[in-house]
C-alpha positions in Angstrom: -3.0 -14.1 12.0 -1.3 -11.4 9.9 -0.5 -7.9 11.4 0.2 -5.6 8.5 2.2 -2.4 9.3 1.7 0.2 6.5 5.0 1.7 5.4 7.5 -0.6 7.1 10.5 -1.2 4.9 13.1 -3.9 5.7 16.1 -1.5 5.7 14.6 0.8 8.3 13.5 -2.0 10.4 16.8 -3.8 10.3 18.6 -0.6 11.4 16.1 -0.3 14.3 16.6 -3.9 15.3 20.3 -3.4 15.5 20.0 -0.5 17.9 16.7 -0.6 19.7 16.7 -0.9 23.5 12.9 -1.8 23.5 12.4 -5.0 25.6 9.6 -6.0 23.2 11.9 -5.7 20.2 14.7 -8.0 21.5 13.3 -11.2 20.1 12.3 -9.7 16.7 15.8 -9.9 15.3 15.8 -13.7 15.5 12.4 -13.9 13.9 12.7 -11.4 11.1 13.7 -11.8 7.4 13.2 -9.7 4.3 10.7 -10.5 1.6 9.5 -8.6 -1.5 6.1 -6.9 -1.8 4.2 -6.5 -5.0 4.5 -3.8 -7.7 3.2 -1.1 -7.4 4.6 -0.7 -4.0 1.5 1.1 -2.8 -1.0 0.3 0.0 -4.1 -0.4 -2.2 -2.4 -2.9 -4.5 -0.5 -4.7 -1.7 -3.4 -5.0 0.7 -5.6 -6.5 -2.0 -2.9 -9.0 -3.0 -2.8 -10.0 0.7 -6.6 -10.5 1.0 -7.0 -12.2 -2.4 -3.8 -14.2 -2.6 -3.2 -12.9 -6.1 -1.0 -10.4 -7.9 -2.2 -6.9 -9.0 -2.2 -8.2 -12.6 -4.9 -10.7 -11.6 -7.0 -8.8 -9.0 -7.0 -5.6 -11.2 -5.9 -3.0 -8.7 -2.8 -1.9 -10.5 -2.3 1.6 -9.1 -3.2 3.9 -6.3 -4.6 6.0 -9.1 -5.7 4.1 -12.2 -7.9 4.5 -15.2 -11.3 2.7 -15.0 -12.6 2.1 -18.6 -16.1 1.4 -17.4 -16.3 4.8 -15.8 -14.1 6.7 -18.1 -12.2 8.3 -15.3 -8.9 8.0 -13.4 -9.9 6.9 -9.9 -8.4 7.3 -6.5 -8.7 3.7 -5.4 -8.5 4.3 -1.7 -11.2 7.0 -1.7 -13.1 5.2 -4.6 -13.8 8.5 -6.4 -12.6 10.2 -9.5 -9.3 12.1 -8.8 -9.9 15.7 -8.1 -13.5 15.0 -6.9 -14.3 16.9 -3.7 -15.9 14.0 -1.9 -15.0 10.3 -1.5 -17.1 7.3 -2.8 -18.0 9.0 -6.0 -17.7 5.6 -7.8 -20.0 3.8 -5.4 -23.6 3.5 -6.5 -26.5 1.3 -5.3 -25.6 -1.5 -7.6 -21.8 -1.4 -6.9 -20.1 -4.6 -5.8 -16.4 -5.7 -5.5 -16.9 -7.9 -8.6 -17.3 -4.7 -10.7 -13.7 -3.7 -9.9 -11.7 -6.9 -9.2 -10.8 -10.1 -10.9 -10.1 -12.2 -7.8 -12.3 -13.1 -4.9 -10.9 -12.6 -1.4 -9.8 -15.6 0.6 -12.8 -15.1 2.8 -15.1 -15.7 -0.2 -13.2 -18.8 -1.0 -13.9 -20.5 2.3 -11.8 -19.0 5.1 -13.7 -17.7 8.1 -12.0 -14.5 8.8 -12.0 -11.1 10.4 -10.4 -7.7 9.5 -9.3 -5.3 12.2 -8.9 -1.8 10.9 -9.7 1.8 11.6 -13.3 2.7 12.3 -13.4 5.4 9.7 -12.8 2.8 7.0 -15.8 0.7 7.9 -18.3 0.5 5.1 -16.2 2.3 2.5 -16.0 1.0 -1.0 -12.3 0.0 -0.8 -12.9 -1.8 2.5 -15.9 -3.7 1.1 -13.7 -4.8 -1.8 -10.6 -5.5 0.4 -12.3 -7.5 3.1 -15.3 -8.9 1.2 -16.8 -11.8 3.2 -14.9 -11.0 6.5 -16.1 -9.7 9.8 -15.0 -6.1 10.3 -13.7 -5.2 13.7 -13.1 -1.4 14.1 -10.5 0.3 16.2 -10.0 4.0 17.0 -6.6 4.3 18.7 -3.5 2.1 18.9 -4.4 0.9 22.4 -8.0 0.2 21.2 -6.5 -1.9 18.4 -4.4 -3.9 20.9 -7.4 -4.6 23.1 -9.7 -5.5 20.2 -7.1 -7.8 18.6 -6.4 -9.6 21.8 -10.1 -10.2 22.4 -10.6 -11.5 18.9 -7.8 -14.0 19.2 -9.1 -15.1 22.6 -12.6 -15.9 21.4 -13.8 -19.4 22.2 -13.8 -20.0 18.4 -11.5 -17.4 16.8 -11.5 -16.8 13.1 -9.4 -18.9 10.8 -7.6 -15.8 9.6 -7.3 -12.4 11.1 -5.9 -9.5 9.1 -5.0 -6.5 11.3 -4.0 -3.2 9.7 -2.0 -0.3 11.4 -1.4 2.9 9.4 0.3 5.2 11.9 3.9 4.4 10.9 3.2 5.2 7.2 1.5 8.5 8.1 4.5 9.6 10.2 7.0 8.6 7.5 5.0 10.5 4.8 5.0 13.7 6.8 8.4 13.6 8.5 10.4 11.2 6.3 11.5 7.6 7.0 14.9 8.8 8.3 13.3 11.0 11.0 13.6 9.8 14.6 9.8 9.6 14.7 10.1 6.5 12.5 12.0 4.6 15.2 9.7 5.9 17.9 6.8 4.5 15.9 8.6 1.1 15.7 9.0 1.1 19.5 5.3 1.7 19.8 4.6 -1.1 17.4 6.7 -3.6 19.3 5.1 -2.6 22.6 1.6 -2.9 21.1 2.2 -6.4 19.8 3.9 -7.4 23.1 0.8 -6.2 24.9 -1.4 -8.4 22.7 0.9 -11.4 23.3 0.8 -11.0 27.1 -3.0 -10.3 27.2 -4.1 -13.4 25.3 -4.4 -16.6 27.3 -1.1 -18.5 27.3 -2.5 -21.6 25.7 -4.1 -19.6 22.9 -0.9 -17.5 22.4 1.1 -20.7 22.0 -1.3 -22.1 19.3 -1.6 -18.8 17.3 0.7 -18.2 14.3 1.4 -14.5 14.3 3.0 -12.8 11.3 4.1 -9.1 11.1 4.7 -7.8 7.6 4.1 -4.7 5.5 2.8 -3.4 2.2 5.8 -1.4 1.2 8.7 0.7 2.5 9.4 4.4 2.1 11.9 6.6 0.3 12.8 10.1 1.5 11.4 12.8 -0.7 12.6 16.4 -1.1 9.5 18.7 -1.5 11.6 21.1 -3.5 12.5 18.5 -6.1 9.1 17.1 -7.0 8.2 17.2 -10.7 4.9 19.0 -11.1 3.2 18.2 -14.4 1.1 21.4 -14.2 4.4 23.2 -15.0 5.2 20.9 -17.9 3.0 21.9 -20.9 5.1 19.9 -23.4 4.2 16.7 -21.5 0.6 17.6 -20.7 -0.3 18.3 -24.3 0.6 14.7 -25.2 -1.3 13.0 -22.3 -4.8 11.5 -23.0 -5.8 11.6 -19.3 -4.5 12.5 -15.9 -1.5 10.8 -14.3 -2.0 7.3 -12.9 0.1 5.2 -10.5 2.0 7.0 -7.8 4.7 9.7 -7.6 7.5 7.2 -7.4 6.1 5.0 -10.3 3.9 7.1 -12.6 1.7 5.8 -15.5 1.2 8.0 -18.6 -1.4 7.5 -21.3 -0.7 9.1 -24.7 -3.2 10.7 -27.0 -4.0 8.5 -30.0 -0.9 8.1 -32.2 1.2 10.2 -29.9 3.1 7.6 -27.8 6.5 8.5 -29.3 5.8 12.2 -28.9 4.9 11.6 -25.3 8.1 9.6 -24.8 10.2 12.4 -26.4 8.6 15.0 -24.1 9.2 12.9 -21.0 12.7 12.0 -22.0 13.5 15.7 -22.5 12.1 16.8 -19.1 12.7 13.9 -16.7 15.9 14.3 -14.6 19.1 12.2 -15.1 18.7 8.8 -13.5 15.0 8.4 -14.4 13.8 5.2 -16.1 11.1 5.3 -18.8 9.6 1.9 -19.8 6.9 0.8 -22.3 4.0 -0.5 -20.2 3.2 -3.3 -22.7 6.8 -4.5 -22.3 6.6 -4.3 -18.5 3.4 -6.3 -18.6 5.0 -9.1 -20.6 8.0 -9.1 -18.2 5.6 -9.8 -15.3 6.1 -6.5 -13.4 2.5 -6.6 -12.1 2.4 -10.4 -11.9 1.9 -13.4 -14.1 -1.2 -14.3 -16.2 -4.1 -14.7 -16.1 -4.4 -11.0 -16.4 -7.4 -8.9 -15.4 -9.3 -8.2 -18.7 -8.9 -4.4 -18.2 -5.3 -4.5 -17.0 -3.6 -2.9 -20.1 -6.3 -0.2 -20.4 -6.0 0.6 -16.7 -2.3 1.2 -17.0 -1.6 3.2 -20.1 1.4 3.5 -22.4 4.6 4.6 -20.5 5.9 4.0 -17.0 8.3 6.5 -15.4 10.5 6.0 -12.3 12.2 9.2 -11.1 15.3 8.9 -8.9 14.9 9.5 -5.2 14.3 12.0 -3.6 12.1 13.0 -6.6 8.6 12.2 -7.5 6.1 13.1 -10.2 2.9 14.9 -9.3 0.0 16.4 -11.2 -2.0 19.3 -9.8 -5.4 19.2 -11.5 -7.1 22.4 -12.6 -9.1 24.0 -9.8 -7.1 22.3 -7.1 -6.1 24.4 -4.1 -2.5 24.8 -3.0 -0.9 21.9 -1.1 -1.0 22.7 2.6 1.6 20.0 3.6 4.3 18.5 1.5 5.3 14.8 1.9 8.9 13.9 3.0 8.5 10.2 2.4 7.0 8.3 -0.5 6.7 5.0 -2.3 5.3 3.3 -5.4 8.7 2.6 -7.1 11.1 -0.3 -7.3 14.0 0.7 -5.1 15.0 -1.8 -2.4 13.8 0.6 0.3 10.3 0.4 -1.2 10.2 -3.2 -2.4 11.8 -5.1 0.5 9.6 -5.5 3.5 10.0 -7.6 6.7 8.3 -10.8 7.7 8.5 -11.5 11.4 6.9 -14.9 11.9 6.4 -17.0 15.0 3.9 -18.2 17.6 2.2 -15.2 19.3 3.7 -16.2 22.7 7.2 -15.6 21.2 6.5 -11.9 20.9 6.2 -11.6 24.7 9.4 -13.5 25.5 12.3 -11.5 26.9 15.4 -11.2 24.7 
């Protein structure tokens, strides 16, 4: 089974492994190694790559926010609604299906008998239906509830071929407090204890026969709320944009008005801070940034013209007309290509190894 921890970067985990006194973490250092996640380093794209076994270029979810030509809007792909819409699921109608969005079926539709263990509030949402198409959904409410549900699922007389478990609390803590805050290490201690509980609760024979992988969708970079680039305050850039910003604050997608790509490039070059990188999206596609062919047929249209990477601790935002003031500023973010965002851990062993003393 695969236990995916949202927001767990390799560098932060390695530092924790070097200094943690958690008894449940002692064995992790011998089992852990770094791997790379996909680009964009965002939850939606990486989770779908895990459940389909394909890159974003193939499954078609190429950004947390992305243009959808069939709808004519930039959509929030987690909420499945046009960005700025007051309610989620605005893209989901009675005839909606995952095939309308994606270019790759899930591994569950390709023959694996599987289960997804995720938060109860995600059950039945459009993104969950796309992400876990064909799998049994097992909801959880609290971290302890997750541990109990997961152990019971593994201990079934005939467990699923593949279990995907998802835990989002580390990412939430890192967004609001920053990945260098002590709360990040506290959350890692909770994670190790939770998985140790599962390993001890499952019958010993089943624990020995269960392959258990802990990994992540992306890491986190510290953000400074005072240094975020707000496009609402940049009229020179806005006047050259054909539609709202896509991608994420650490890797932003810009679409130019017809015939105005170079004007948009000039406006961005003049306003982005030193250390920023500005790439042509068509060049980045050919270089394989989102993955190798075959490409989703709408891939280029979903992305736009230019891709901007601001230096940490900066990000690029766009407050849409009519939006209220932000009530809480993020102190951690992702979506870019820094090692802190791109390198994630893989901790792989038999489940019983996660209960062994160090």
